[in-house]
Structures are given as C-alpha cells and as structure tokens.
mmCIF entry with sequence, helices, sheets and N, C-alpha, C, O atoms, coordinates in Angstrom:
data_MODEL
# 
_entry.id   MODEL 
# 
_entity.id                         1 
_entity.type                       polymer 
_entity.pdbx_number_of_molecules   1 
# 
_entity_poly.entity_id                      1 
_entity_poly.type                           'polypeptide(L)' 
_entity_poly.nstd_linkage                   no 
_entity_poly.nstd_monomer                   no 
_entity_poly.pdbx_seq_one_letter_code       MSETTSGPSVKTQERRSLIFLSVVMAPLLAVVVVSGYGFLVWVYQMFAGPPGG 
_entity_poly.pdbx_seq_one_letter_code_can   MSETTSGPSVKTQERRSLIFLSVVMAPLLAVVVVSGYGFLVWVYQMFAGPPGG 
_entity_poly.pdbx_strand_id                 A 
# 
loop_
_entity_poly_seq.entity_id 
_entity_poly_seq.num 
_entity_poly_seq.mon_id 
_entity_poly_seq.hetero 
1 1  MET n 
1 2  SER n 
1 3  GLU n 
1 4  THR n 
1 5  THR n 
1 6  SER n 
1 7  GLY n 
1 8  PRO n 
1 9  SER n 
1 10 VAL n 
1 11 LYS n 
1 12 THR n 
1 13 GLN n 
1 14 GLU n 
1 15 ARG n 
1 16 ARG n 
1 17 SER n 
1 18 LEU n 
1 19 ILE n 
1 20 PHE n 
1 21 LEU n 
1 22 SER n 
1 23 VAL n 
1 24 VAL n 
1 25 MET n 
1 26 ALA n 
1 27 PRO n 
1 28 LEU n 
1 29 LEU n 
1 30 ALA n 
1 31 VAL n 
1 32 VAL n 
1 33 VAL n 
1 34 VAL n 
1 35 SER n 
1 36 GLY n 
1 37 TYR n 
1 38 GLY n 
1 39 PHE n 
1 40 LEU n 
1 41 VAL n 
1 42 TRP n 
1 43 VAL n 
1 44 TYR n 
1 45 GLN n 
1 46 MET n 
1 47 PHE n 
1 48 ALA n 
1 49 GLY n 
1 50 PRO n 
1 51 PRO n 
1 52 GLY n 
1 53 GLY n 
# 
_struct_asym.id          A 
_struct_asym.entity_id   1 
# 
loop_
_struct_conf.conf_type_id 
_struct_conf.id 
_struct_conf.pdbx_PDB_helix_id 
_struct_conf.beg_label_comp_id 
_struct_conf.beg_label_asym_id 
_struct_conf.beg_label_seq_id 
_struct_conf.pdbx_beg_PDB_ins_code 
_struct_conf.end_label_comp_id 
_struct_conf.end_label_asym_id 
_struct_conf.end_label_seq_id 
_struct_conf.pdbx_end_PDB_ins_code 
_struct_conf.beg_auth_comp_id 
_struct_conf.beg_auth_asym_id 
_struct_conf.beg_auth_seq_id 
_struct_conf.end_auth_comp_id 
_struct_conf.end_auth_asym_id 
_struct_conf.end_auth_seq_id 
_struct_conf.pdbx_PDB_helix_class 
_struct_conf.details 
_struct_conf.pdbx_PDB_helix_length 
HELX_P HELX_P1 AA1 GLY A 7  ? PHE A 20 ? GLY A 7  PHE A 20 1 ? 14 
HELX_P HELX_P2 AA2 LEU A 21 ? MET A 25 ? LEU A 21 MET A 25 3 ? 5  
HELX_P HELX_P3 AA3 ALA A 26 ? ALA A 48 ? ALA A 26 ALA A 48 1 ? 23 
# 
_struct_conf_type.id          HELX_P 
_struct_conf_type.criteria    ? 
_struct_conf_type.reference   ? 
# 
loop_
_atom_site.group_PDB 
_atom_site.id 
_atom_site.type_symbol 
_atom_site.label_atom_id 
_atom_site.label_alt_id 
_atom_site.label_comp_id 
_atom_site.label_asym_id 
_atom_site.label_entity_id 
_atom_site.label_seq_id 
_atom_site.pdbx_PDB_ins_code 
_atom_site.Cartn_x 
_atom_site.Cartn_y 
_atom_site.Cartn_z 
_atom_site.occupancy 
_atom_site.B_iso_or_equiv 
_atom_site.pdbx_formal_charge 
_atom_site.auth_seq_id 
_atom_site.auth_comp_id 
_atom_site.auth_asym_id 
_atom_site.auth_atom_id 
_atom_site.pdbx_PDB_model_num 
ATOM 1   N N  . MET A 1 1  ? -29.674 -26.038 1.289  1.00 0.00 ? 1  MET A N  1 
ATOM 2   C CA . MET A 1 1  ? -28.615 -27.029 1.157  1.00 0.00 ? 1  MET A CA 1 
ATOM 3   C C  . MET A 1 1  ? -27.350 -26.542 1.855  1.00 0.00 ? 1  MET A C  1 
ATOM 4   O O  . MET A 1 1  ? -26.947 -25.391 1.687  1.00 0.00 ? 1  MET A O  1 
ATOM 5   N N  . SER A 1 2  ? -26.742 -27.394 2.618  1.00 0.00 ? 2  SER A N  1 
ATOM 6   C CA . SER A 1 2  ? -25.484 -27.017 3.263  1.00 0.00 ? 2  SER A CA 1 
ATOM 7   C C  . SER A 1 2  ? -24.321 -27.600 2.477  1.00 0.00 ? 2  SER A C  1 
ATOM 8   O O  . SER A 1 2  ? -24.340 -28.747 2.030  1.00 0.00 ? 2  SER A O  1 
ATOM 9   N N  . GLU A 1 3  ? -23.332 -26.775 2.334  1.00 0.00 ? 3  GLU A N  1 
ATOM 10  C CA . GLU A 1 3  ? -22.149 -27.192 1.575  1.00 0.00 ? 3  GLU A CA 1 
ATOM 11  C C  . GLU A 1 3  ? -21.131 -27.786 2.543  1.00 0.00 ? 3  GLU A C  1 
ATOM 12  O O  . GLU A 1 3  ? -20.764 -27.142 3.525  1.00 0.00 ? 3  GLU A O  1 
ATOM 13  N N  . THR A 1 4  ? -20.676 -28.996 2.280  1.00 0.00 ? 4  THR A N  1 
ATOM 14  C CA . THR A 1 4  ? -19.708 -29.629 3.165  1.00 0.00 ? 4  THR A CA 1 
ATOM 15  C C  . THR A 1 4  ? -18.329 -29.552 2.538  1.00 0.00 ? 4  THR A C  1 
ATOM 16  O O  . THR A 1 4  ? -18.173 -29.696 1.325  1.00 0.00 ? 4  THR A O  1 
ATOM 17  N N  . THR A 1 5  ? -17.334 -29.325 3.376  1.00 0.00 ? 5  THR A N  1 
ATOM 18  C CA . THR A 1 5  ? -15.948 -29.310 2.905  1.00 0.00 ? 5  THR A CA 1 
ATOM 19  C C  . THR A 1 5  ? -15.178 -30.371 3.661  1.00 0.00 ? 5  THR A C  1 
ATOM 20  O O  . THR A 1 5  ? -15.440 -30.641 4.833  1.00 0.00 ? 5  THR A O  1 
ATOM 21  N N  . SER A 1 6  ? -14.247 -30.952 2.984  1.00 0.00 ? 6  SER A N  1 
ATOM 22  C CA . SER A 1 6  ? -13.459 -31.995 3.623  1.00 0.00 ? 6  SER A CA 1 
ATOM 23  C C  . SER A 1 6  ? -12.391 -31.357 4.508  1.00 0.00 ? 6  SER A C  1 
ATOM 24  O O  . SER A 1 6  ? -11.736 -30.402 4.091  1.00 0.00 ? 6  SER A O  1 
ATOM 25  N N  . GLY A 1 7  ? -12.213 -31.861 5.696  1.00 0.00 ? 7  GLY A N  1 
ATOM 26  C CA . GLY A 1 7  ? -11.305 -31.303 6.691  1.00 0.00 ? 7  GLY A CA 1 
ATOM 27  C C  . GLY A 1 7  ? -9.859  -31.252 6.277  1.00 0.00 ? 7  GLY A C  1 
ATOM 28  O O  . GLY A 1 7  ? -9.278  -30.167 6.241  1.00 0.00 ? 7  GLY A O  1 
ATOM 29  N N  . PRO A 1 8  ? -9.249  -32.384 5.959  1.00 0.00 ? 8  PRO A N  1 
ATOM 30  C CA . PRO A 1 8  ? -7.819  -32.371 5.632  1.00 0.00 ? 8  PRO A CA 1 
ATOM 31  C C  . PRO A 1 8  ? -7.476  -31.514 4.413  1.00 0.00 ? 8  PRO A C  1 
ATOM 32  O O  . PRO A 1 8  ? -6.424  -30.876 4.378  1.00 0.00 ? 8  PRO A O  1 
ATOM 33  N N  . SER A 1 9  ? -8.359  -31.500 3.419  1.00 0.00 ? 9  SER A N  1 
ATOM 34  C CA . SER A 1 9  ? -8.092  -30.712 2.222  1.00 0.00 ? 9  SER A CA 1 
ATOM 35  C C  . SER A 1 9  ? -8.058  -29.219 2.549  1.00 0.00 ? 9  SER A C  1 
ATOM 36  O O  . SER A 1 9  ? -7.199  -28.486 2.060  1.00 0.00 ? 9  SER A O  1 
ATOM 37  N N  . VAL A 1 10 ? -8.992  -28.787 3.371  1.00 0.00 ? 10 VAL A N  1 
ATOM 38  C CA . VAL A 1 10 ? -9.040  -27.376 3.748  1.00 0.00 ? 10 VAL A CA 1 
ATOM 39  C C  . VAL A 1 10 ? -7.821  -27.014 4.592  1.00 0.00 ? 10 VAL A C  1 
ATOM 40  O O  . VAL A 1 10 ? -7.236  -25.947 4.407  1.00 0.00 ? 10 VAL A O  1 
ATOM 41  N N  . LYS A 1 11 ? -7.435  -27.889 5.510  1.00 0.00 ? 11 LYS A N  1 
ATOM 42  C CA . LYS A 1 11 ? -6.258  -27.638 6.345  1.00 0.00 ? 11 LYS A CA 1 
ATOM 43  C C  . LYS A 1 11 ? -4.999  -27.523 5.489  1.00 0.00 ? 11 LYS A C  1 
ATOM 44  O O  . LYS A 1 11 ? -4.164  -26.648 5.717  1.00 0.00 ? 11 LYS A O  1 
ATOM 45  N N  . THR A 1 12 ? -4.868  -28.401 4.513  1.00 0.00 ? 12 THR A N  1 
ATOM 46  C CA . THR A 1 12 ? -3.704  -28.371 3.630  1.00 0.00 ? 12 THR A CA 1 
ATOM 47  C C  . THR A 1 12 ? -3.677  -27.070 2.832  1.00 0.00 ? 12 THR A C  1 
ATOM 48  O O  . THR A 1 12 ? -2.626  -26.449 2.672  1.00 0.00 ? 12 THR A O  1 
ATOM 49  N N  . GLN A 1 13 ? -4.834  -26.672 2.339  1.00 0.00 ? 13 GLN A N  1 
ATOM 50  C CA . GLN A 1 13 ? -4.911  -25.435 1.565  1.00 0.00 ? 13 GLN A CA 1 
ATOM 51  C C  . GLN A 1 13 ? -4.590  -24.220 2.440  1.00 0.00 ? 13 GLN A C  1 
ATOM 52  O O  . GLN A 1 13 ? -3.908  -23.297 1.996  1.00 0.00 ? 13 GLN A O  1 
ATOM 53  N N  . GLU A 1 14 ? -5.080  -24.222 3.673  1.00 0.00 ? 14 GLU A N  1 
ATOM 54  C CA . GLU A 1 14 ? -4.775  -23.128 4.591  1.00 0.00 ? 14 GLU A CA 1 
ATOM 55  C C  . GLU A 1 14 ? -3.285  -23.077 4.910  1.00 0.00 ? 14 GLU A C  1 
ATOM 56  O O  . GLU A 1 14 ? -2.700  -21.996 4.974  1.00 0.00 ? 14 GLU A O  1 
ATOM 57  N N  . ARG A 1 15 ? -2.667  -24.243 5.112  1.00 0.00 ? 15 ARG A N  1 
ATOM 58  C CA . ARG A 1 15 ? -1.235  -24.282 5.407  1.00 0.00 ? 15 ARG A CA 1 
ATOM 59  C C  . ARG A 1 15 ? -0.422  -23.773 4.224  1.00 0.00 ? 15 ARG A C  1 
ATOM 60  O O  . ARG A 1 15 ? 0.539   -23.026 4.409  1.00 0.00 ? 15 ARG A O  1 
ATOM 61  N N  . ARG A 1 16 ? -0.796  -24.168 3.015  1.00 0.00 ? 16 ARG A N  1 
ATOM 62  C CA . ARG A 1 16 ? -0.089  -23.688 1.819  1.00 0.00 ? 16 ARG A CA 1 
ATOM 63  C C  . ARG A 1 16 ? -0.253  -22.176 1.668  1.00 0.00 ? 16 ARG A C  1 
ATOM 64  O O  . ARG A 1 16 ? 0.690   -21.477 1.298  1.00 0.00 ? 16 ARG A O  1 
ATOM 65  N N  . SER A 1 17 ? -1.443  -21.681 1.954  1.00 0.00 ? 17 SER A N  1 
ATOM 66  C CA . SER A 1 17 ? -1.676  -20.238 1.870  1.00 0.00 ? 17 SER A CA 1 
ATOM 67  C C  . SER A 1 17 ? -0.820  -19.491 2.880  1.00 0.00 ? 17 SER A C  1 
ATOM 68  O O  . SER A 1 17 ? -0.239  -18.457 2.552  1.00 0.00 ? 17 SER A O  1 
ATOM 69  N N  . LEU A 1 18 ? -0.733  -19.999 4.104  1.00 0.00 ? 18 LEU A N  1 
ATOM 70  C CA . LEU A 1 18 ? 0.079   -19.361 5.136  1.00 0.00 ? 18 LEU A CA 1 
ATOM 71  C C  . LEU A 1 18 ? 1.554   -19.351 4.738  1.00 0.00 ? 18 LEU A C  1 
ATOM 72  O O  . LEU A 1 18 ? 2.231   -18.332 4.880  1.00 0.00 ? 18 LEU A O  1 
ATOM 73  N N  . ILE A 1 19 ? 2.046   -20.473 4.245  1.00 0.00 ? 19 ILE A N  1 
ATOM 74  C CA . ILE A 1 19 ? 3.443   -20.547 3.827  1.00 0.00 ? 19 ILE A CA 1 
ATOM 75  C C  . ILE A 1 19 ? 3.704   -19.588 2.667  1.00 0.00 ? 19 ILE A C  1 
ATOM 76  O O  . ILE A 1 19 ? 4.724   -18.898 2.651  1.00 0.00 ? 19 ILE A O  1 
ATOM 77  N N  . PHE A 1 20 ? 2.790   -19.539 1.699  1.00 0.00 ? 20 PHE A N  1 
ATOM 78  C CA . PHE A 1 20 ? 2.941   -18.629 0.562  1.00 0.00 ? 20 PHE A CA 1 
ATOM 79  C C  . PHE A 1 20 ? 2.967   -17.176 1.027  1.00 0.00 ? 20 PHE A C  1 
ATOM 80  O O  . PHE A 1 20 ? 3.803   -16.391 0.578  1.00 0.00 ? 20 PHE A O  1 
ATOM 81  N N  . LEU A 1 21 ? 2.052   -16.821 1.926  1.00 0.00 ? 21 LEU A N  1 
ATOM 82  C CA . LEU A 1 21 ? 2.004   -15.442 2.405  1.00 0.00 ? 21 LEU A CA 1 
ATOM 83  C C  . LEU A 1 21 ? 3.249   -15.071 3.201  1.00 0.00 ? 21 LEU A C  1 
ATOM 84  O O  . LEU A 1 21 ? 3.784   -13.974 3.040  1.00 0.00 ? 21 LEU A O  1 
ATOM 85  N N  . SER A 1 22 ? 3.709   -15.969 4.052  1.00 0.00 ? 22 SER A N  1 
ATOM 86  C CA . SER A 1 22 ? 4.833   -15.623 4.921  1.00 0.00 ? 22 SER A CA 1 
ATOM 87  C C  . SER A 1 22 ? 6.187   -15.766 4.231  1.00 0.00 ? 22 SER A C  1 
ATOM 88  O O  . SER A 1 22 ? 7.125   -15.050 4.583  1.00 0.00 ? 22 SER A O  1 
ATOM 89  N N  . VAL A 1 23 ? 6.315   -16.659 3.274  1.00 0.00 ? 23 VAL A N  1 
ATOM 90  C CA . VAL A 1 23 ? 7.615   -16.885 2.631  1.00 0.00 ? 23 VAL A CA 1 
ATOM 91  C C  . VAL A 1 23 ? 7.768   -16.061 1.349  1.00 0.00 ? 23 VAL A C  1 
ATOM 92  O O  . VAL A 1 23 ? 8.877   -15.645 1.015  1.00 0.00 ? 23 VAL A O  1 
ATOM 93  N N  . VAL A 1 24 ? 6.681   -15.825 0.636  1.00 0.00 ? 24 VAL A N  1 
ATOM 94  C CA . VAL A 1 24 ? 6.773   -15.136 -0.653 1.00 0.00 ? 24 VAL A CA 1 
ATOM 95  C C  . VAL A 1 24 ? 6.236   -13.708 -0.579 1.00 0.00 ? 24 VAL A C  1 
ATOM 96  O O  . VAL A 1 24 ? 6.945   -12.756 -0.907 1.00 0.00 ? 24 VAL A O  1 
ATOM 97  N N  . MET A 1 25 ? 5.001   -13.561 -0.154 1.00 0.00 ? 25 MET A N  1 
ATOM 98  C CA . MET A 1 25 ? 4.351   -12.254 -0.251 1.00 0.00 ? 25 MET A CA 1 
ATOM 99  C C  . MET A 1 25 ? 4.885   -11.230 0.741  1.00 0.00 ? 25 MET A C  1 
ATOM 100 O O  . MET A 1 25 ? 5.091   -10.077 0.364  1.00 0.00 ? 25 MET A O  1 
ATOM 101 N N  . ALA A 1 26 ? 5.115   -11.606 1.990  1.00 0.00 ? 26 ALA A N  1 
ATOM 102 C CA . ALA A 1 26 ? 5.585   -10.633 2.984  1.00 0.00 ? 26 ALA A CA 1 
ATOM 103 C C  . ALA A 1 26 ? 6.958   -10.064 2.614  1.00 0.00 ? 26 ALA A C  1 
ATOM 104 O O  . ALA A 1 26 ? 7.121   -8.844  2.641  1.00 0.00 ? 26 ALA A O  1 
ATOM 105 N N  . PRO A 1 27 ? 7.953   -10.892 2.269  1.00 0.00 ? 27 PRO A N  1 
ATOM 106 C CA . PRO A 1 27 ? 9.242   -10.312 1.860  1.00 0.00 ? 27 PRO A CA 1 
ATOM 107 C C  . PRO A 1 27 ? 9.139   -9.490  0.573  1.00 0.00 ? 27 PRO A C  1 
ATOM 108 O O  . PRO A 1 27 ? 9.788   -8.452  0.443  1.00 0.00 ? 27 PRO A O  1 
ATOM 109 N N  . LEU A 1 28 ? 8.332   -9.951  -0.365 1.00 0.00 ? 28 LEU A N  1 
ATOM 110 C CA . LEU A 1 28 ? 8.169   -9.217  -1.618 1.00 0.00 ? 28 LEU A CA 1 
ATOM 111 C C  . LEU A 1 28 ? 7.534   -7.855  -1.358 1.00 0.00 ? 28 LEU A C  1 
ATOM 112 O O  . LEU A 1 28 ? 7.965   -6.850  -1.924 1.00 0.00 ? 28 LEU A O  1 
ATOM 113 N N  . LEU A 1 29 ? 6.526   -7.817  -0.515 1.00 0.00 ? 29 LEU A N  1 
ATOM 114 C CA . LEU A 1 29 ? 5.881   -6.554  -0.179 1.00 0.00 ? 29 LEU A CA 1 
ATOM 115 C C  . LEU A 1 29 ? 6.847   -5.623  0.548  1.00 0.00 ? 29 LEU A C  1 
ATOM 116 O O  . LEU A 1 29 ? 6.841   -4.415  0.307  1.00 0.00 ? 29 LEU A O  1 
ATOM 117 N N  . ALA A 1 30 ? 7.674   -6.171  1.431  1.00 0.00 ? 30 ALA A N  1 
ATOM 118 C CA . ALA A 1 30 ? 8.655   -5.357  2.142  1.00 0.00 ? 30 ALA A CA 1 
ATOM 119 C C  . ALA A 1 30 ? 9.665   -4.754  1.170  1.00 0.00 ? 30 ALA A C  1 
ATOM 120 O O  . ALA A 1 30 ? 10.008  -3.578  1.287  1.00 0.00 ? 30 ALA A O  1 
ATOM 121 N N  . VAL A 1 31 ? 10.141  -5.540  0.221  1.00 0.00 ? 31 VAL A N  1 
ATOM 122 C CA . VAL A 1 31 ? 11.103  -5.040  -0.769 1.00 0.00 ? 31 VAL A CA 1 
ATOM 123 C C  . VAL A 1 31 ? 10.467  -3.948  -1.624 1.00 0.00 ? 31 VAL A C  1 
ATOM 124 O O  . VAL A 1 31 ? 11.108  -2.937  -1.912 1.00 0.00 ? 31 VAL A O  1 
ATOM 125 N N  . VAL A 1 32 ? 9.232   -4.138  -2.026 1.00 0.00 ? 32 VAL A N  1 
ATOM 126 C CA . VAL A 1 32 ? 8.545   -3.146  -2.858 1.00 0.00 ? 32 VAL A CA 1 
ATOM 127 C C  . VAL A 1 32 ? 8.360   -1.839  -2.089 1.00 0.00 ? 32 VAL A C  1 
ATOM 128 O O  . VAL A 1 32 ? 8.578   -0.760  -2.641 1.00 0.00 ? 32 VAL A O  1 
ATOM 129 N N  . VAL A 1 33 ? 7.960   -1.929  -0.824 1.00 0.00 ? 33 VAL A N  1 
ATOM 130 C CA . VAL A 1 33 ? 7.744   -0.715  -0.030 1.00 0.00 ? 33 VAL A CA 1 
ATOM 131 C C  . VAL A 1 33 ? 9.058   0.032   0.196  1.00 0.00 ? 33 VAL A C  1 
ATOM 132 O O  . VAL A 1 33 ? 9.114   1.249   0.020  1.00 0.00 ? 33 VAL A O  1 
ATOM 133 N N  . VAL A 1 34 ? 10.103  -0.676  0.577  1.00 0.00 ? 34 VAL A N  1 
ATOM 134 C CA . VAL A 1 34 ? 11.390  -0.022  0.859  1.00 0.00 ? 34 VAL A CA 1 
ATOM 135 C C  . VAL A 1 34 ? 11.996  0.566   -0.412 1.00 0.00 ? 34 VAL A C  1 
ATOM 136 O O  . VAL A 1 34 ? 12.498  1.690   -0.390 1.00 0.00 ? 34 VAL A O  1 
ATOM 137 N N  . SER A 1 35 ? 11.958  -0.168  -1.507 1.00 0.00 ? 35 SER A N  1 
ATOM 138 C CA . SER A 1 35 ? 12.531  0.366   -2.742 1.00 0.00 ? 35 SER A CA 1 
ATOM 139 C C  . SER A 1 35 ? 11.679  1.507   -3.300 1.00 0.00 ? 35 SER A C  1 
ATOM 140 O O  . SER A 1 35 ? 12.218  2.439   -3.897 1.00 0.00 ? 35 SER A O  1 
ATOM 141 N N  . GLY A 1 36 ? 10.372  1.449   -3.117 1.00 0.00 ? 36 GLY A N  1 
ATOM 142 C CA . GLY A 1 36 ? 9.514   2.561   -3.534 1.00 0.00 ? 36 GLY A CA 1 
ATOM 143 C C  . GLY A 1 36 ? 9.817   3.816   -2.749 1.00 0.00 ? 36 GLY A C  1 
ATOM 144 O O  . GLY A 1 36 ? 9.863   4.906   -3.319 1.00 0.00 ? 36 GLY A O  1 
ATOM 145 N N  . TYR A 1 37 ? 10.026  3.682   -1.450 1.00 0.00 ? 37 TYR A N  1 
ATOM 146 C CA . TYR A 1 37 ? 10.381  4.826   -0.620 1.00 0.00 ? 37 TYR A CA 1 
ATOM 147 C C  . TYR A 1 37 ? 11.748  5.385   -1.039 1.00 0.00 ? 37 TYR A C  1 
ATOM 148 O O  . TYR A 1 37 ? 11.920  6.600   -1.133 1.00 0.00 ? 37 TYR A O  1 
ATOM 149 N N  . GLY A 1 38 ? 12.702  4.510   -1.286 1.00 0.00 ? 38 GLY A N  1 
ATOM 150 C CA . GLY A 1 38 ? 14.016  4.953   -1.740 1.00 0.00 ? 38 GLY A CA 1 
ATOM 151 C C  . GLY A 1 38 ? 13.938  5.691   -3.073 1.00 0.00 ? 38 GLY A C  1 
ATOM 152 O O  . GLY A 1 38 ? 14.634  6.685   -3.276 1.00 0.00 ? 38 GLY A O  1 
ATOM 153 N N  . PHE A 1 39 ? 13.105  5.211   -3.966 1.00 0.00 ? 39 PHE A N  1 
ATOM 154 C CA . PHE A 1 39 ? 12.920  5.867   -5.261 1.00 0.00 ? 39 PHE A CA 1 
ATOM 155 C C  . PHE A 1 39 ? 12.317  7.259   -5.079 1.00 0.00 ? 39 PHE A C  1 
ATOM 156 O O  . PHE A 1 39 ? 12.741  8.213   -5.730 1.00 0.00 ? 39 PHE A O  1 
ATOM 157 N N  . LEU A 1 40 ? 11.316  7.373   -4.184 1.00 0.00 ? 40 LEU A N  1 
ATOM 158 C CA . LEU A 1 40 ? 10.712  8.681   -3.935 1.00 0.00 ? 40 LEU A CA 1 
ATOM 159 C C  . LEU A 1 40 ? 11.729  9.664   -3.347 1.00 0.00 ? 40 LEU A C  1 
ATOM 160 O O  . LEU A 1 40 ? 11.755  10.833  -3.732 1.00 0.00 ? 40 LEU A O  1 
ATOM 161 N N  . VAL A 1 41 ? 12.556  9.199   -2.427 1.00 0.00 ? 41 VAL A N  1 
ATOM 162 C CA . VAL A 1 41 ? 13.591  10.060  -1.848 1.00 0.00 ? 41 VAL A CA 1 
ATOM 163 C C  . VAL A 1 41 ? 14.592  10.475  -2.924 1.00 0.00 ? 41 VAL A C  1 
ATOM 164 O O  . VAL A 1 41 ? 15.030  11.625  -2.955 1.00 0.00 ? 41 VAL A O  1 
ATOM 165 N N  . TRP A 1 42 ? 14.948  9.560   -3.788 1.00 0.00 ? 42 TRP A N  1 
ATOM 166 C CA . TRP A 1 42 ? 15.889  9.857   -4.867 1.00 0.00 ? 42 TRP A CA 1 
ATOM 167 C C  . TRP A 1 42 ? 15.326  10.927  -5.810 1.00 0.00 ? 42 TRP A C  1 
ATOM 168 O O  . TRP A 1 42 ? 16.032  11.863  -6.184 1.00 0.00 ? 42 TRP A O  1 
ATOM 169 N N  . VAL A 1 43 ? 14.058  10.784  -6.189 1.00 0.00 ? 43 VAL A N  1 
ATOM 170 C CA . VAL A 1 43 ? 13.431  11.769  -7.070 1.00 0.00 ? 43 VAL A CA 1 
ATOM 171 C C  . VAL A 1 43 ? 13.328  13.118  -6.362 1.00 0.00 ? 43 VAL A C  1 
ATOM 172 O O  . VAL A 1 43 ? 13.583  14.160  -6.965 1.00 0.00 ? 43 VAL A O  1 
ATOM 173 N N  . TYR A 1 44 ? 12.955  13.095  -5.083 1.00 0.00 ? 44 TYR A N  1 
ATOM 174 C CA . TYR A 1 44 ? 12.867  14.347  -4.333 1.00 0.00 ? 44 TYR A CA 1 
ATOM 175 C C  . TYR A 1 44 ? 14.219  15.062  -4.282 1.00 0.00 ? 44 TYR A C  1 
ATOM 176 O O  . TYR A 1 44 ? 14.289  16.283  -4.424 1.00 0.00 ? 44 TYR A O  1 
ATOM 177 N N  . GLN A 1 45 ? 15.277  14.299  -4.082 1.00 0.00 ? 45 GLN A N  1 
ATOM 178 C CA . GLN A 1 45 ? 16.605  14.906  -3.994 1.00 0.00 ? 45 GLN A CA 1 
ATOM 179 C C  . GLN A 1 45 ? 17.109  15.411  -5.343 1.00 0.00 ? 45 GLN A C  1 
ATOM 180 O O  . GLN A 1 45 ? 17.974  16.286  -5.390 1.00 0.00 ? 45 GLN A O  1 
ATOM 181 N N  . MET A 1 46 ? 16.577  14.867  -6.446 1.00 0.00 ? 46 MET A N  1 
ATOM 182 C CA . MET A 1 46 ? 16.956  15.402  -7.751 1.00 0.00 ? 46 MET A CA 1 
ATOM 183 C C  . MET A 1 46 ? 16.457  16.848  -7.890 1.00 0.00 ? 46 MET A C  1 
ATOM 184 O O  . MET A 1 46 ? 17.113  17.670  -8.529 1.00 0.00 ? 46 MET A O  1 
ATOM 185 N N  . PHE A 1 47 ? 15.307  17.153  -7.295 1.00 0.00 ? 47 PHE A N  1 
ATOM 186 C CA . PHE A 1 47 ? 14.741  18.494  -7.416 1.00 0.00 ? 47 PHE A CA 1 
ATOM 187 C C  . PHE A 1 47 ? 15.154  19.405  -6.258 1.00 0.00 ? 47 PHE A C  1 
ATOM 188 O O  . PHE A 1 47 ? 15.393  20.594  -6.470 1.00 0.00 ? 47 PHE A O  1 
ATOM 189 N N  . ALA A 1 48 ? 15.240  18.880  -5.062 1.00 0.00 ? 48 ALA A N  1 
ATOM 190 C CA . ALA A 1 48 ? 15.506  19.698  -3.869 1.00 0.00 ? 48 ALA A CA 1 
ATOM 191 C C  . ALA A 1 48 ? 16.987  19.773  -3.527 1.00 0.00 ? 48 ALA A C  1 
ATOM 192 O O  . ALA A 1 48 ? 17.391  20.615  -2.725 1.00 0.00 ? 48 ALA A O  1 
ATOM 193 N N  . GLY A 1 49 ? 17.786  18.925  -4.110 1.00 0.00 ? 49 GLY A N  1 
ATOM 194 C CA . GLY A 1 49 ? 19.210  18.902  -3.798 1.00 0.00 ? 49 GLY A CA 1 
ATOM 195 C C  . GLY A 1 49 ? 19.496  17.965  -2.625 1.00 0.00 ? 49 GLY A C  1 
ATOM 196 O O  . GLY A 1 49 ? 18.571  17.485  -1.970 1.00 0.00 ? 49 GLY A O  1 
ATOM 197 N N  . PRO A 1 50 ? 20.775  17.707  -2.362 1.00 0.00 ? 50 PRO A N  1 
ATOM 198 C CA . PRO A 1 50 ? 21.130  16.797  -1.287 1.00 0.00 ? 50 PRO A CA 1 
ATOM 199 C C  . PRO A 1 50 ? 20.820  17.431  0.075  1.00 0.00 ? 50 PRO A C  1 
ATOM 200 O O  . PRO A 1 50 ? 20.725  18.654  0.180  1.00 0.00 ? 50 PRO A O  1 
ATOM 201 N N  . PRO A 1 51 ? 20.666  16.618  1.100  1.00 0.00 ? 51 PRO A N  1 
ATOM 202 C CA . PRO A 1 51 ? 20.396  17.166  2.417  1.00 0.00 ? 51 PRO A CA 1 
ATOM 203 C C  . PRO A 1 51 ? 21.558  18.030  2.916  1.00 0.00 ? 51 PRO A C  1 
ATOM 204 O O  . PRO A 1 51 ? 22.724  17.670  2.751  1.00 0.00 ? 51 PRO A O  1 
ATOM 205 N N  . GLY A 1 52 ? 21.236  19.145  3.514  1.00 0.00 ? 52 GLY A N  1 
ATOM 206 C CA . GLY A 1 52 ? 22.263  20.037  4.040  1.00 0.00 ? 52 GLY A CA 1 
ATOM 207 C C  . GLY A 1 52 ? 22.982  20.844  2.980  1.00 0.00 ? 52 GLY A C  1 
ATOM 208 O O  . GLY A 1 52 ? 23.915  21.588  3.283  1.00 0.00 ? 52 GLY A O  1 
ATOM 209 N N  . GLY A 1 53 ? 22.547  20.699  1.729  1.00 0.00 ? 53 GLY A N  1 
ATOM 210 C CA . GLY A 1 53 ? 23.260  21.380  0.665  1.00 0.00 ? 53 GLY A CA 1 
ATOM 211 C C  . GLY A 1 53 ? 22.534  22.582  0.232  1.00 0.00 ? 53 GLY A C  1 
ATOM 212 O O  . GLY A 1 53 ? 22.991  23.289  -0.666 1.00 0.00 ? 53 GLY A O  1 
# 
C-alpha cells in the first residue's frame, strides 16, 4: 500500500517548520551556546583568577 499525502498541507507544514526553526530555535540555540560559554569562562576565572593576574 502506498501512503498518499496532500500537497498543500505538507507545504504548509514545511513552511511552518522552517519559520519555527529560523525564528525561534536558531536564536535560542545561539543564546544558549554563548551564555553557556560565558558561564564556563566565569567559573574558570573563579579558580584560575583574572587574565594577566
């Protein structure tokens, strides 16, 4: 049996997924990565001291 999908419905779902990924997930992931890196640097500096110090 072959499964048929309706064209416009799939296109709409793909467009919503693209918008969700580019408008919500990409910026959220960028914020998480940058703030996680900043947190790691902050913790490292608590133990190692400030740079050049």
